C-alpha positions as CSV (number, residue, x, y, z in Angstrom):
1,X,-32.6,-23.6,-24.6
2,X,-31.5,-20.2,-23.5
3,X,-28.0,-18.9,-24.1
4,X,-25.8,-19.4,-21.0
5,X,-23.3,-16.6,-20.6
6,X,-20.7,-16.6,-17.8
7,X,-18.7,-13.5,-17.2
8,X,-15.5,-13.7,-15.3
9,X,-14.9,-10.7,-13.0
10,X,-12.3,-9.8,-10.4
11,X,-12.2,-7.9,-7.2
12,X,-9.1,-5.7,-7.3
13,X,-7.4,-3.1,-5.1
14,X,-8.3,0.5,-6.1
15,X,-5.6,1.8,-8.4
16,X,-5.8,5.2,-6.8
17,X,-5.0,3.8,-3.4
18,X,-1.6,3.2,-1.7
19,X,-1.0,-0.3,-2.9
20,X,1.7,-2.4,-1.3
21,X,2.8,-6.0,-0.7
22,X,1.9,-8.1,2.4
23,X,4.4,-9.9,4.6
24,X,4.1,-13.1,2.4
25,X,5.0,-11.0,-0.7
26,X,1.4,-11.2,-2.1
27,X,-0.7,-8.1,-2.8
28,X,-1.9,-6.5,0.3
29,X,-5.7,-6.4,-0.2
30,X,-6.6,-5.5,3.4
31,X,-5.2,-2.0,3.7
32,X,-6.8,-0.6,0.5
33,X,-10.3,-0.4,-0.8
34,X,-11.3,-2.9,-3.5
35,X,-13.7,-2.7,-6.4
36,X,-14.8,-4.5,-9.6
37,X,-11.9,-4.3,-12.1
38,X,-12.7,-1.6,-14.6
39,X,-11.7,-3.7,-17.5
40,X,-14.1,-6.4,-16.4
41,X,-17.0,-3.9,-16.5
42,X,-16.6,-4.0,-20.3
43,X,-17.0,-7.8,-20.2
44,X,-20.2,-7.5,-18.2
45,X,-21.5,-4.8,-20.6
46,X,-20.9,-6.9,-23.7
47,X,-22.5,-10.0,-22.1
48,X,-25.6,-7.9,-21.2
49,X,-25.8,-6.6,-24.8
50,X,-25.5,-10.1,-26.2
51,X,-28.2,-11.3,-23.9
52,X,-30.5,-8.4,-24.8
53,X,-29.9,-9.1,-28.5
54,X,-30.7,-12.8,-28.0
55,X,-33.9,-12.2,-26.1
56,X,-33.4,-15.6,-24.4
57,X,-30.2,-15.7,-22.4
58,X,-29.0,-15.9,-18.8
59,X,-25.9,-14.0,-17.6
60,X,-24.0,-15.3,-14.6
61,X,-21.0,-13.4,-13.1
62,X,-18.3,-15.5,-11.5
63,X,-15.4,-14.4,-9.3
64,X,-12.7,-16.0,-7.2
65,X,-11.7,-14.2,-4.1
66,X,-12.2,-13.5,-0.4
67,X,-15.4,-12.4,1.3
68,X,-15.1,-8.8,0.1
69,X,-15.1,-10.0,-3.5
70,X,-18.9,-10.2,-3.3
71,X,-18.8,-6.4,-3.8
72,X,-17.6,-7.0,-7.3
73,X,-20.5,-9.4,-7.9
74,X,-23.0,-7.0,-6.5
75,X,-21.8,-4.3,-8.9
76,X,-22.2,-6.7,-11.8
77,X,-25.6,-7.8,-10.6
78,X,-26.7,-4.2,-10.3
79,X,-25.7,-3.6,-13.9
80,X,-28.1,-6.3,-14.9
81,X,-26.6,-9.8,-14.6
82,X,-29.0,-12.5,-13.5
83,X,-27.1,-14.4,-10.9
84,X,-23.6,-14.9,-9.4
85,X,-21.1,-17.5,-8.4
86,X,-18.5,-16.8,-5.7
87,X,-15.5,-19.2,-5.3
88,X,-14.1,-18.5,-1.8
89,X,-11.6,-20.7,0.0
90,X,-8.7,-19.7,2.3
91,X,-6.4,-22.1,0.4
92,X,-6.7,-20.1,-2.8
93,X,-4.7,-17.2,-1.3
94,X,-1.5,-16.6,-3.3
95,X,-2.7,-18.5,-6.4
96,X,-0.9,-17.5,-9.6
97,X,-2.7,-17.3,-13.0
98,X,-2.1,-21.0,-13.7
99,X,-4.0,-22.0,-10.5
100,X,-6.6,-19.3,-11.0
101,X,-7.4,-20.5,-14.5
102,X,-7.8,-24.1,-13.1
103,X,-10.2,-22.8,-10.4
104,X,-12.2,-20.7,-12.8
105,X,-12.4,-23.5,-15.4
106,X,-13.8,-25.9,-12.8
107,X,-16.3,-23.3,-11.6
108,X,-17.4,-22.5,-15.2
109,X,-17.9,-26.2,-16.0
110,X,-20.0,-26.6,-12.8
111,X,-22.1,-23.6,-13.6
112,X,-22.7,-24.6,-17.2
113,X,-21.9,-22.3,-20.2
114,X,-22.2,-21.6,-23.9
115,X,-20.1,-18.5,-23.9
116,X,-17.5,-17.2,-21.4
117,X,-16.8,-13.5,-21.5
118,X,-13.7,-11.9,-19.9
119,X,-12.1,-8.5,-19.8
120,X,-8.8,-8.1,-21.6
121,X,-6.8,-8.2,-18.4
122,X,-7.1,-7.5,-14.6
123,X,-6.0,-4.1,-13.4
124,X,-3.9,-5.6,-10.7
125,X,-2.0,-8.4,-12.3
126,X,-2.4,-7.1,-15.9
127,X,-1.2,-10.4,-17.4
128,X,-4.0,-10.8,-19.9
129,X,-3.5,-14.5,-20.4
130,X,-6.3,-16.0,-18.3
131,X,-8.9,-16.1,-21.2
132,X,-6.5,-18.2,-23.3
133,X,-5.6,-20.5,-20.4
134,X,-9.3,-20.8,-19.6
135,X,-10.2,-21.8,-23.2
136,X,-7.4,-24.4,-23.2
137,X,-8.6,-26.0,-19.9
138,X,-12.2,-26.0,-21.1
139,X,-11.3,-27.4,-24.5
140,X,-13.1,-24.7,-26.4
141,X,-12.0,-22.1,-29.0
142,X,-10.9,-18.6,-27.9
143,X,-11.7,-15.3,-29.7
144,X,-9.8,-12.7,-27.7
145,X,-9.1,-9.0,-27.6
146,X,-12.3,-8.0,-29.4
147,X,-13.5,-4.4,-29.8
148,X,-16.8,-5.7,-31.2
149,X,-18.6,-8.9,-30.4
150,X,-21.9,-10.6,-31.3
151,X,-23.5,-14.0,-31.2
152,X,-25.9,-15.4,-33.8
153,X,-26.9,-18.9,-34.8
154,X,-24.5,-20.6,-32.5
155,X,-21.5,-18.6,-33.6
156,X,-19.6,-15.8,-31.9
157,X,-18.1,-13.2,-34.1
158,X,-16.0,-10.1,-33.5
159,X,-13.5,-7.5,-34.6
160,X,-9.9,-7.5,-33.3
161,X,-8.0,-4.3,-33.9
162,X,-4.2,-4.5,-34.2
163,X,-1.5,-1.9,-34.7
164,X,-1.5,-2.3,-38.5
165,X,-4.6,-4.4,-39.4
166,X,-8.1,-5.3,-38.3
167,X,-9.3,-8.9,-38.2
168,X,-12.7,-10.3,-38.3
169,X,-12.8,-13.5,-36.2
170,X,-15.4,-16.1,-35.3
171,X,-15.8,-19.4,-33.4
172,X,-18.6,-21.9,-32.9
173,X,-20.1,-22.0,-29.4
174,X,-19.2,-23.0,-26.8
175,X,-16.3,-20.5,-26.7
176,X,-14.3,-18.1,-24.6
177,X,-14.0,-14.4,-25.6
178,X,-12.3,-11.4,-24.1
179,X,-13.2,-7.8,-24.9
180,X,-11.1,-4.6,-24.8
181,X,-11.8,-1.2,-23.3
182,X,-12.8,-0.1,-26.9
183,X,-15.8,-2.4,-27.0
184,X,-18.3,0.1,-25.5
185,X,-18.8,2.0,-22.3
186,X,-20.2,0.0,-19.4
187,X,-23.6,1.1,-18.2
188,X,-24.1,2.7,-14.8
189,X,-26.2,0.7,-12.3
190,X,-29.6,2.3,-11.8
191,X,-31.3,2.6,-8.4
192,X,-33.7,0.0,-9.5
193,X,-30.8,-2.3,-10.5
194,X,-29.1,-1.8,-7.2
195,X,-32.2,-2.7,-5.3
196,X,-32.9,-5.7,-7.5
197,X,-29.3,-7.0,-7.1
198,X,-30.0,-7.6,-3.4
199,X,-32.5,-10.3,-4.3
200,X,-30.5,-12.1,-7.0
201,X,-29.0,-15.5,-6.1
202,X,-25.3,-15.7,-5.3
203,X,-24.0,-19.3,-5.1
204,X,-20.9,-20.0,-3.0
205,X,-18.3,-22.7,-3.9
206,X,-15.0,-23.8,-2.3
207,X,-12.2,-26.1,-3.5
208,X,-14.0,-29.2,-2.3
209,X,-17.0,-28.3,-4.4
210,X,-14.8,-28.0,-7.5
211,X,-12.8,-31.2,-6.8
212,X,-9.5,-29.3,-6.6
213,X,-6.6,-30.3,-4.3
214,X,-5.6,-27.4,-2.0
215,X,-1.9,-28.2,-2.6
216,X,-2.3,-27.5,-6.4
217,X,-3.3,-23.9,-5.8
218,X,-2.2,-21.0,-3.4
219,X,1.4,-20.1,-2.7
220,X,2.4,-23.8,-2.5
221,X,1.2,-24.5,-6.0
222,X,2.4,-21.3,-7.7
223,X,4.7,-21.7,-10.7
224,X,6.7,-18.7,-9.6
225,X,7.8,-17.1,-6.3
226,X,8.7,-13.6,-5.1
227,X,12.0,-13.7,-3.2
228,X,12.0,-10.2,-2.0
229,X,10.1,-6.9,-2.2
230,X,11.6,-3.4,-2.0
231,X,9.4,-0.3,-1.7
232,X,9.6,2.2,-4.5
233,X,11.8,5.2,-3.4
234,X,10.1,8.5,-2.7
235,X,10.2,11.0,-5.5
236,X,12.9,13.6,-5.4
237,X,12.6,17.3,-6.3
238,X,14.5,16.7,-9.6
239,X,17.0,18.9,-11.3
240,X,16.1,22.6,-12.1
241,X,17.7,24.2,-15.1
242,X,17.7,28.0,-15.0
243,X,17.7,29.6,-18.4
244,X,20.1,32.5,-18.5
245,X,20.9,32.1,-22.1
246,X,22.4,28.6,-21.8
247,X,19.3,26.7,-20.8
248,X,19.0,24.7,-24.0
249,X,22.6,23.7,-23.8
250,X,22.3,22.6,-20.2
251,X,19.2,20.7,-21.0
252,X,20.9,18.9,-23.8
253,X,23.9,18.0,-21.6
254,X,21.6,16.7,-18.9
255,X,19.7,14.5,-21.4
256,X,22.9,13.2,-22.8
257,X,24.3,12.4,-19.4
258,X,21.1,10.4,-18.6
259,X,21.5,8.7,-22.0
260,X,18.1,9.9,-23.1
261,X,19.6,11.2,-26.4
């Protein structure tokens, strides 16, 4: 039986765009271009490498999001993934990481898996806890924040680099792993890959398909709430210190006044 790899990816607002909040205090995803989260590209890359090393594996990319989130799936498919799953339901809007993990877990179970691969965090929420929550909901071991990862004989192994030490970790499949941005540069989609992606299957699921109550997700089911949002003030010109022999002293006094020293 071939190795079933599911890669969780996210469609996020472009970090170079003018990001802001919508009226309901959620991220405004309509007024800025979106794309596949850069950190998730590393997850796709490692999944493809594992599949290539296995010689008998299928890579499915899975995302939760609105219609435009299909762009993230197309990017992953053009990189070489075999098929995609798109969970799309209006009631998902405003879901926090707890609800998102429940939705993703249900979709992963419905898809079928031996290994789930995630990026280390999303570039919009940057919480980095979804892989752990996902493993808990699926009831499988987690091997997270890996800079190297491999699968052999039903075991996933990897290297986790810390500030003062390096760990070699492993877990029996099925399992959930997350990879860092040090795991290896993601490949660029080729023209052939882009054209092939148009013919690859993309399954669509909603909350009913997953057996999830709409009241358990979205803004209504969130464990936290945003009471108010204030726009970041515009940058000022700052303080200019003219050096006429006393520049160093003035700089020191300024830093002391701002409690930087």
